[in-house]
N, C-alpha and C positions, 0 to 999 in steps of 0.2 A: 261265860257266867261269872258273876262276881262271886267272892267268898260269902258274903252275906247272904246271897241268894240261895247259894247251895246250902248254908246251915239251916235254913227253913224247910227244906225237903224232907220227906219221909224216907225210910230206908228203902221202900219199894220204888219210890220215885228216882231214888238215887241210882238204884240197879237198872231201872228202866234208861235212864239218861246215859248211863254207861254202856249199854248194849247198844243204843242209837249212836253213840259217838264212836264206838268201835266200828260200826258198819260204815259210817261216814269216812273214817280214817282208811279204812280198806279201799273204798271207793276213790279217795283222793290218791293213795299210793298207785292204784290201777290207772288213773288219769296221768299221773306222773310218769309212769312207764310209757304210756302211749304219747306223750308230749301234749297232753290236752288240759293240763291243769291251768286255770286262770289266776289262782293266788297261791303261789307255794308256801307262804307264811301261814296259810291256814292249816296246813299239817302240823307245825310246830305248836299251834294255838290248841289245836284238837287234843294232841298228845299232853299237853300241860293241863287241861281242862279234865281229863280222863284221871291223870295223877290226883288232882284236887279232889275229885269225886270220891275215889278210892280211899283217900286219906281221911275225909269226913266220915265215909261210911265205916271205916276201921274204928275210928274214934266213938262213933254211936254203937258201934257192936261191943266195944269194951266197957262203955257207960251202962 
């Protein structure tokens, strides 16, 4: 997700996306443990996207 796309989301949508990405991250880690992961770079991308979402969410909570 791009930063501009994230800023357009509401607080509820941000929370839903964070939850979804956390589940995806868990599944990626599980696949990595079993040597079934197809794209290991996806793990890092998912972590960064979660961080972006949390940052934007925190900014909206303070505003």
